[in-house]
C-alpha positions in Angstrom: 6.1 -34.9 -73.3 9.0 -32.7 -71.7 6.4 -31.9 -68.4 5.0 -35.2 -68.5 8.9 -36.6 -68.3 9.4 -34.2 -65.5 6.3 -35.8 -63.9 7.9 -39.4 -63.6 11.1 -38.3 -62.5 9.6 -37.0 -59.8 7.0 -39.7 -58.7 9.9 -42.0 -58.9 11.9 -40.4 -56.9 9.2 -39.5 -54.1 8.5 -43.1 -54.2 12.1 -44.4 -54.4 12.6 -43.2 -50.3 9.0 -45.0 -49.7 10.8 -48.1 -51.1 13.5 -48.6 -49.2 13.9 -51.4 -46.4 14.6 -50.3 -43.1 19.1 -51.1 -43.2 18.9 -48.3 -46.2 16.6 -45.7 -44.1 18.7 -46.6 -41.5 22.3 -45.8 -43.4 20.4 -43.0 -45.7 18.7 -41.0 -43.2 19.7 -41.9 -39.6 23.4 -43.3 -39.3 25.0 -39.7 -41.2 23.4 -38.3 -37.8 24.6 -40.0 -35.3 27.7 -38.1 -34.2 30.1 -41.1 -34.1 33.7 -40.9 -35.0 33.0 -44.8 -36.4 30.5 -46.7 -36.9 31.6 -49.6 -38.3 29.4 -53.6 -38.6 30.8 -56.9 -40.1 27.3 -58.0 -41.7 23.6 -56.1 -41.9 20.4 -57.3 -43.0 17.0 -55.9 -43.2 14.1 -56.6 -41.2 11.2 -55.2 -43.4 10.4 -51.2 -44.3 11.3 -50.0 -40.8 13.6 -52.4 -38.9 17.5 -54.1 -39.7 20.1 -56.0 -37.6 23.3 -55.0 -37.1 26.5 -57.5 -36.2 29.3 -56.8 -34.6 29.2 -53.1 -34.0 32.3 -50.9 -33.4 31.3 -47.9 -32.9 34.1 -45.0 -31.6 32.5 -42.2 -29.5 34.7 -38.8 -30.1 36.6 -37.0 -27.2 34.4 -35.8 -25.3 34.3 -34.0 -21.1 32.2 -36.7 -20.2 34.8 -39.0 -22.0 37.9 -37.4 -19.8 38.4 -35.3 -23.2 39.6 -39.5 -24.5 38.0 -41.4 -27.4 35.9 -44.2 -26.5 35.2 -47.8 -28.3 32.1 -49.4 -27.6 31.4 -52.3 -29.3 28.3 -54.7 -29.6 27.3 -58.5 -30.5 24.0 -58.0 -32.3 21.5 -55.3 -32.6 18.0 -55.7 -33.3 15.7 -52.7 -34.5 12.7 -54.4 -34.9 10.7 -51.2 -36.0 11.5 -47.5 -36.1 9.7 -44.3 -37.1 12.5 -43.3 -39.2 9.8 -40.5 -40.8 10.4 -39.0 -37.3 14.2 -39.4 -37.0 15.6 -37.2 -40.0 17.1 -34.8 -39.2 14.5 -32.3 -41.2 12.1 -32.9 -38.0 14.2 -32.0 -35.0 10.8 -30.8 -32.7 9.1 -34.5 -34.0 10.2 -37.1 -31.5 9.3 -40.6 -32.9 6.0 -42.2 -32.3 7.9 -46.1 -31.3 10.7 -47.3 -31.2 11.8 -51.1 -30.6 15.5 -52.1 -30.6 17.3 -54.7 -28.1 21.3 -54.5 -27.8 23.2 -57.8 -27.1 26.5 -57.7 -25.7 27.8 -54.3 -25.4 31.0 -53.6 -24.0 33.4 -50.5 -23.8 37.0 -50.5 -23.7 39.5 -51.0 -20.9 39.4 -46.5 -19.8 35.5 -46.9 -19.8 35.6 -50.4 -17.9 38.3 -49.4 -15.5 35.7 -45.9 -15.0 32.8 -48.4 -13.9 34.8 -50.2 -11.2 35.3 -47.3 -9.5 31.2 -47.2 -8.9 31.4 -51.6 -8.0 30.3 -52.2 -11.8 31.8 -55.5 -12.7 33.3 -55.4 -16.0 30.4 -57.9 -18.0 28.7 -57.6 -21.4 25.9 -55.4 -21.0 22.4 -55.5 -22.7 19.7 -53.4 -23.6 15.9 -53.2 -24.8 13.3 -50.2 -25.0 9.9 -50.7 -26.4 7.4 -48.0 -26.6 4.9 -46.3 -28.4 4.4 -42.6 -28.0 0.2 -41.6 -29.1 0.9 -38.0 -30.2 -3.6 -37.4 -30.6 -3.6 -39.1 -27.4 -1.0 -37.7 -26.0 0.1 -41.2 -24.1 3.6 -42.6 -24.2 3.4 -46.3 -23.6 7.0 -48.0 -22.3 6.2 -51.5 -23.0 9.3 -52.3 -21.6 13.5 -50.6 -20.6 15.2 -53.3 -19.7 19.2 -52.9 -18.7 20.9 -56.8 -17.4 24.4 -57.3 -17.0 25.2 -61.0 -17.8 25.3 -63.1 -14.6 24.6 -60.1 -12.4 21.1 -59.7 -12.4 18.8 -56.7 -14.3 16.6 -54.3 -14.2 13.1 -54.2 -16.3 10.3 -50.9 -16.3 7.2 -50.8 -17.9 4.9 -47.6 -17.6 1.9 -45.6 -19.2 1.7 -41.6 -18.6 -0.7 -39.2 -20.3 -0.4 -36.0 -21.3 2.8 -36.4 -22.6 3.5 -34.6 -26.2 5.1 -35.6 -29.2 7.2 -32.5 -29.6 10.4 -32.2 -28.2 10.0 -28.5 -27.0 7.3 -29.2 -24.8 8.6 -32.4 -23.0 9.8 -30.3 -20.3 6.1 -29.2 -19.6 5.2 -33.1 -18.6 6.3 -32.6 -15.2 3.3 -30.8 -15.0 0.7 -32.0 -17.1 2.0 -35.9 -17.6 -0.2 -38.0 -15.2 1.3 -41.9 -14.4 -1.6 -44.5 -15.0 0.1 -47.4 -14.4 3.9 -48.4 -14.3 5.9 -51.9 -13.3 9.5 -52.2 -12.7 11.1 -55.7 -11.3 14.6 -56.0 -10.1 16.4 -59.7 -10.8 19.5 -59.4 -9.2 21.8 -62.0 -9.1 25.1 -60.3 -7.2 25.4 -57.3 -8.4 23.2 -55.3 -5.0 26.4 -57.0 -3.3 29.1 -55.3 -5.4 28.1 -52.3 -5.6 27.4 -51.7 -2.1 30.6 -53.3 -0.8 31.7 -50.1 -3.2 30.2 -47.8 -2.3 30.6 -48.3 1.6 34.5 -48.5 0.8 34.4 -45.5 -0.5 32.9 -44.2 2.5 35.1 -46.1 4.8 32.2 -47.9 6.4 31.1 -51.9 6.1 28.2 -52.9 3.3 26.3 -54.1 6.2 26.1 -50.1 7.8 24.9 -49.1 4.6 22.2 -52.0 4.4 20.7 -51.4 8.6 20.6 -47.5 7.4 18.4 -48.0 4.6 16.1 -50.3 6.5 16.1 -47.7 9.3 14.8 -44.8 6.4 12.5 -47.7 5.7 11.1 -48.3 8.7 10.7 -44.9 9.9 7.5 -44.9 7.4 5.5 -47.4 9.0 5.0 -46.6 11.6 1.5 -45.8 10.9 0.6 -48.1 8.0 -1.9 -50.5 8.3 -2.0 -54.1 8.0 -2.7 -53.9 4.1 0.2 -51.5 3.3 2.4 -53.3 5.0 2.6 -56.3 3.2 4.1 -53.9 0.5 7.3 -52.4 2.9 8.3 -55.8 4.4 8.4 -57.2 0.5 11.1 -54.2 -0.6 12.4 -54.8 3.4 13.3 -58.5 2.6 15.0 -57.7 -0.2 17.1 -55.0 1.4 17.9 -57.9 3.6 18.4 -60.0 1.6 21.3 -58.3 -0.4 23.7 -61.2 -0.5 21.7 -63.6 -1.8 17.9 -62.8 -3.0 15.4 -64.7 -3.0 14.1 -64.4 -6.2 12.9 -61.2 -8.3 11.2 -58.3 -6.6 8.7 -56.2 -8.4 7.3 -52.9 -7.9 3.8 -52.3 -10.0 1.5 -49.3 -9.2 -1.6 -48.1 -10.6 -3.1 -44.7 -9.3 -6.8 -44.3 -9.1 -6.5 -41.3 -10.7 -3.7 -41.3 -12.2 -0.2 -39.8 -10.4 2.1 -36.8 -10.9 4.6 -34.8 -9.9 2.8 -32.4 -7.4 1.2 -35.8 -5.7 4.5 -36.9 -4.3 4.1 -34.8 -0.7 0.6 -36.7 -0.4 2.2 -39.5 -0.9 3.9 -39.6 2.6 0.9 -40.0 4.6 0.0 -42.6 6.3 -1.4 -45.8 3.1 -1.2 -43.5 0.7 1.1 -45.5 -1.5 -1.8 -48.4 -1.5 -4.6 -46.4 -1.5 -3.5 -43.2 -4.0 -1.2 -45.1 -6.1 -2.1 -48.6 -6.1 1.3 -50.2 -4.4 1.5 -53.5 -4.4 5.2 -55.7 -4.4 5.6 -59.3 -5.1 9.0 -61.0 -3.3 9.8 -64.3 -2.7 11.6 -63.9 0.2 8.2 -61.7 2.2 9.3 -61.9 5.9 5.9 -61.0 7.8 7.1 -57.6 10.0 10.9 -57.6 8.9 9.6 -53.7 8.1 7.9 -53.1 11.5 9.5 -50.1 13.5 12.7 -51.5 16.0 
């Protein structure tokens, strides 16, 4: 009877973690691993077995050389984790990367010290939003990033998606991805609503230049690559040049899409400098509503 009782107790303990909801698993398995002095929130709720919501989050980051040896306070209006690979987030699985994560941070703000340090780079004090949705298939060694989005309220956002083959789910093998990884597709969207202008002004001021000079230098560098491009390839260059030229007031977002014919690796970067290679090998296409024909033509 004693052995049966022991077996039942072990079964109850083993199924306890399985029966926990997403919020309970976060607080028990993930929260203790976060290297924070403090993490608090005014309210929280579970989203099934793999997700949770936190409201009015306050995170205090310990002092470090990266923070000028001062603690930093970060506030987030809302954290939504739709699904997280809790099994892989456990401390006992340091080498096993999480296979999936879908999360969103809304209304991220830092303290005054953080705002001042960002201002030096032309980044204004504005709430930030962040979203990440990815899947890592260990068997196929494929990383699919459905969305990586960073935005500043009222100033613009950047969104990236991509698919890479040859990516291991082991942290110890991540470095090998630069040799074995092959990009299958990617899309980058920049929706600027004034941030680019602020960054250019700040960058130019720090160098004692005018923002117009930096833009002119960027366009000159771009046009130096277009001398031997064919008409179809020039469409992409014209779109980029038009977007850069419209830095004061962009005419909508710009989207760069690539889909290599045979996948692309870091070793292929040099070959992409050949005429028309960006289109023929990388499958590059660019869309921008304000594209002007001939904007990237050599002057």
